[in-house]
N, C-alpha and C positions, 0 to 999 in steps of 0.2 A: 217402575212403581215400587215404593217401599213396602215391605211386608214385615210387620212387627209381631212377635209372639206376645201373648197376653194371658194372664191367669184367668181361669173360668169365672171366679168371683167378679173380677173387673169387667170381663167380657159381658156377663149377664147384666151387670149394673148399667153398662153403656146402652145395651139393647133396650132396657126398661126405661131409659131416660134419666136415671138417678145419678149417673156419673157423666160429666161433660168434658173431662180432661183426662189425658193419659200422660204419664211422666216417664222420662228417661234421664239418668244421671248425666251430668255434664262431664263427659270423658271423651278422649280422642276417638274411641270406637263410634260413639253416637255422633260426634261432631262431623266426622268424615261422611257418614251416611246422610245426615241432614243437609250438609253442604251440597252433596250430589243431587238431592231431591229439591231443595228450596233455593240454593244459591247463597251467595254472601249476604245480600240484602234481603233477608227472609221476612222482615216485618210486613204483615198484611197479605202475604202471598197465600193462596189457597191451593192445596194439592190433594190428590187422591191418595189415601193411605189404606192399606189392607191390614186389619188386625186379625191374627190367627190364634185360636185357642188350641195350641198343640203344634206338633211338627209333622203329623201324618197328612198325606194328601187329602184325606177325607175329614180332616179336622174342621170344626166350625170356623167360618170366616165372615168378616163384614168389611165392606168397602165404605169408607167415610170421606167426606170433605173435611180437611183439617187446616188450621192455621198454627204456625210454630211461633213460640215466644220463649223467653227465659224468665224465671222467677221462682217464687216459693209456691209449692203445691199445697193442696188441702189434705190434712191428716186423714179425714174420713174417706178420701179417695186414694189412700196408700202412700202419701208423701210423709217424709220425716220432717218434724217441726223445724222451721228456720233453715232448711236446706234448699239450695238453689238447684233447679232442674230445667231441662228442656221441657216445655209444656206444649202438648198437642191439644189444641182446643178442638173438640169434635163439634163441627157446625151442623152436619147432616149425615145420617146413615143412608147410603144410596142403595145398598144391597146386602142381604144376609143369606148365606148358604150353609148347608150341611148341619143345621141345628136340630 
């Protein structure tokens, strides 16, 4: 299962339901990780993703169902205007721990 670090601001917005997507730059680092999790034909596949606010074993974490796509993100959710990203659409929060 993929564990992704995330800043507190975005973590809290996802929990509150205000943010529905998380972005990662299209770079080899993320490409390799997403290929391992979603496979080559990732369109429409749903996977469990863990978002962690920090690197400590006691950091707040949430388990979510997510779909992966590529595209432009929303500036109010942290994306840079007109930049392409891997987009993790957060479909459902399954569990929240250590908050």
